[in-house]
C-alpha atoms as one frame of an Amber mdcrd trajectory, in Angstrom:
protein
 -15.269  -4.205 -14.128 -12.619  -5.904 -13.385 -13.236 -10.008 -12.605 -13.804
 -10.770  -8.751 -10.680 -11.582  -6.631 -10.169 -14.877  -4.667 -10.715 -14.438
  -0.961  -7.441 -15.058   0.976  -9.032 -14.993   4.175 -10.940 -16.510   6.210
 -12.810 -17.123  10.170  -9.899 -18.324  11.183  -6.278 -17.563  10.577  -3.307
 -15.836  11.300  -4.757 -12.330  10.514  -8.274 -12.878  11.793  -6.398 -13.823
  14.899  -4.406 -10.938  15.023  -7.183  -8.485  14.564  -8.805 -10.254  17.505
  -5.922 -10.273  19.867  -4.953  -6.715  18.664  -1.219  -7.710  18.609   1.473
  -9.931  16.614   3.396 -10.920  15.750   2.088 -11.553  12.142   4.517 -11.364
   8.260   4.193 -11.861   4.931   6.146 -14.788   3.875   7.351 -15.176   0.626
   8.127 -18.726  -0.859  12.127 -18.100  -0.161  10.984 -17.719   3.031  11.685
 -13.810   3.380   9.541 -12.196   6.119   7.879  -8.871   5.878   6.590  -7.910
   9.538   3.483  -6.226  10.092   2.274  -3.323  12.714  -0.839  -5.090  13.657
  -0.416  -3.022  16.885  -0.543   0.255  15.123  -3.541  -1.061  13.181  -5.368
  -1.846  15.517  -4.836   1.479  18.022  -6.401   4.686  16.933  -5.337   6.863
  13.907  -2.098   8.550  14.275  -0.171  11.952  13.745   0.656  10.342   9.898
  -2.881   8.632   9.151  -4.305  12.175  10.269  -1.720  13.696   7.370  -4.246
  11.708   5.221  -7.906  11.976   6.662  -8.061  15.909   6.897  -7.085  16.364
   3.106  -9.969  13.503   2.296 -13.361  15.439   1.053 -16.627  14.270   0.534
 -17.795  10.743   1.178 -14.097   8.395   1.282 -13.618   4.580   0.188 -11.192
   3.160   2.573  -9.808  -0.146   0.438  -8.196  -2.843   2.418  -9.929  -0.984
   5.811  -8.395  -4.020   8.361  -9.844  -3.330  11.547 -11.001  -0.028  10.726
  -9.111   2.898  12.758  -9.463   5.552   9.838 -13.133   4.805   9.263 -13.288
   5.305  13.048 -10.995   8.441  12.786 -12.913  10.266   9.881 -16.228   9.551
  11.750 -14.837  11.401  14.700 -13.993  14.290  11.759 -17.714  14.254  10.786
 -16.397  12.911   7.534 -18.429  10.313   5.897 -16.602   7.058   5.810 -17.402
   3.704   4.127 -14.370   0.433   4.650 -14.462  -2.218   2.584 -12.475  -5.412
   3.406 -13.017  -9.690   2.603 -11.954 -10.322   5.836 -14.400 -11.059   8.394
 -12.620 -10.083  11.135 -11.526  -6.808   9.843 -15.004  -6.079   9.412 -16.287
  -7.014  12.794 -13.377  -4.644  14.400 -14.620  -1.841  12.302 -18.410  -2.213
  12.947 -17.426  -2.420  16.451 -15.365   0.678  16.127 -18.602   2.258  15.282
 -17.589   2.403  11.467 -19.351   1.263   8.459 -18.426  -1.270   7.000 -18.865
  -4.137   4.105 -17.450  -7.633   3.526 -16.268  -7.280  -0.384 -13.168  -7.128
  -2.563 -12.508  -3.874  -4.262 -12.981  -5.729  -7.002 -16.062  -6.943  -6.778
 -19.327  -5.051  -7.175 -19.455  -1.833  -4.585 -22.092   0.538  -3.658 -21.917
   4.219  -4.986 -19.306   3.567  -7.939 -17.891   6.733  -9.740 -19.366   8.840
  -7.124 -16.842   8.495  -4.305 -14.542  11.898  -3.884 -12.214   9.807  -2.006
 -10.371   6.644  -1.927  -7.702   5.558   0.605  -5.228   2.976  -0.087  -2.873
   2.540   3.119  -0.757   0.493   5.238   0.618  -1.180   1.856  -2.388  -1.619
   0.530  -1.667  -0.603  -2.823  -0.051  -4.398  -3.319  -3.749  -5.656  -3.344
  -4.495  -7.860  -5.436  -0.717  -8.246  -6.486  -1.230  -6.360  -9.771  -1.182
  -2.118  -9.255  -2.069  -1.271 -12.377  -5.299  -2.948 -12.502  -6.396  -2.062
  -9.068  -5.381   2.059 -10.246  -7.763   1.076 -13.229 -10.524  -0.340 -10.762
 -10.317   2.716  -8.643 -10.552   5.150 -11.551 -13.888   3.367 -11.765 -15.080
   3.862  -8.120 -14.184   7.889  -7.814 -16.015  10.685  -8.779 -14.009  12.295
 -11.845 -12.482  15.035  -9.688 -12.079  12.639  -6.971  -8.519  11.839  -4.924
  -6.665   8.713  -4.196  -4.236   8.819  -1.210  -2.172   6.357  -1.490   0.899
   5.069   0.749   4.420   3.684  -0.621   6.974   1.453   0.709   9.099   2.988
   2.663  11.796   1.217   0.866  12.115   1.897  -3.199  11.057  -1.091  -4.093
   9.211  -2.539  -6.877   8.220  -6.503  -6.496   4.915  -8.483  -7.072   5.060
 -12.181  -5.418   2.602 -14.669  -4.272   2.291 -14.502  -0.222   1.226 -16.135
   2.683   0.331 -14.605   6.276   1.795 -16.368   9.165   2.396 -16.116  12.817
   5.835 -16.872  13.133   5.518 -20.176  14.762   4.128 -22.234  12.250   0.298
 -20.995  11.561  -0.372 -19.631   7.793  -2.936 -18.619   6.047  -3.934 -19.284
   2.062  -1.460 -18.179  -1.077  -2.576 -15.012  -2.264  -1.128 -12.116  -4.692
   0.706  -9.511  -3.137   2.833  -5.991  -4.590   4.817  -3.237  -2.781   5.730
  -0.174  -4.488   8.238   2.162  -3.526   7.603   5.936  -3.995   9.286   6.156
  -7.674   7.474   3.053  -8.491   4.402   4.101  -7.235   4.277   7.347  -9.428
   5.038   5.509 -12.235   2.383   2.749 -12.007   0.065   5.719 -11.540   1.178
   8.108 -14.437   1.003   5.277 -16.856  -2.713   4.152 -15.554  -3.888   8.124
 -16.259  -3.125   9.156 -12.766  -1.329  12.525 -12.343   0.474  13.622  -8.703
  -1.939  16.212  -6.813   0.365  16.272  -3.973   2.867  14.353  -2.087   4.426
  14.970   1.188   6.345  12.353   4.509   4.998  11.879   7.458   7.509  10.360
   9.853   9.026   6.932   8.123   5.685   6.830   5.648   5.742   8.734   2.115
   2.251   9.209   0.704   0.458  10.823  -2.541  -2.582  12.103  -3.562  -3.631
  11.318  -7.182  -6.325  13.056  -9.211  -7.700  11.984 -13.317  -4.504  13.714
 -15.330  -6.360  17.088 -16.207  -9.483  16.687 -13.752 -10.685  19.583 -12.248
 -10.014  19.716  -8.608 -12.973  19.458  -5.746 -12.728  23.528  -3.751 -14.677
  21.985  -0.580 -13.201  21.846   2.331 -12.077  18.023   4.185 -15.808  17.049
   4.608 -18.221  18.794   3.062 -19.959  17.628   0.099 -22.129  14.788   0.223
 -23.194  12.856   3.044 -22.648   8.615   2.830 -26.265   8.077   2.142 -26.516
  10.203  -0.493 -22.970   8.608  -2.539 -25.006   5.326  -1.892 -28.209   5.858
  -3.489 -27.658   9.183  -5.908 -27.737   8.101  -9.749
C-alpha cells in the first residue's frame, strides 16, 4: 500500500468555486507562470461522445479515480453499469452525489473499498497526473483492479512528459495550495505503463482525445459485455 497523498483542495478554493459554478476560468499554473486552461464546462456537462467511447468499453464494476463533478459516474449509472467515484475535493463529491452517483471523498492512495476486485478503472481528464508520479499511480491501480481488470487512461493530446509543482488558479489572483502533477502524451504513457507491468490492450482516439485500455501483462481478459458481472455492492463486500 502506498502512503496516503497530501490533500490539495478545500471547501473554498478556485477548483471548488469552479465546480459549484459549473464553469471556469480555471488553470493549472506552474511556478514559471505557464498556464494550462482546464475544461470545467466539459467536466460539468453530460458525458460526450469521447467519454462514451470509453464508458461503453467498461466491464463489471467501475472505479472512477479523480471523478470530479461526476459526469462519468452518472453516465455509467445511466448505462446500468455499477460505478464509484473517488476524489479528494469536497465540492466534487457533493456534485457527484447530487447527480445521483456514488462517491467517496478519498485519495486513490488511501485505503479503498473493493481493493483487488474492481473490473475497470478510469483515469480520464488528465488524471494520469495525480500525485505527480505516474509510475506510483499505475502501481497503485494494479492493487485496486482484479487480475483481469482493465484501466482506461487518457493521454495528453500533446507529446509531452513532465512532472512539476502546480497550483489551481482562477486567473484573477485566486489560487489554491501547491501540489505535484504530471502530464503524459501517448508515447510517454505507453512507456510508463509497460515499465509498470501493464500491456496496451487497445488504443484509440476520439476527436482530439487519445485513450488506451491497459491490462496486466499476460493476464486473461474478461469475456462479458459492458455492464455485466458483479454489482457494486458485491465488489465492495466480497472477500
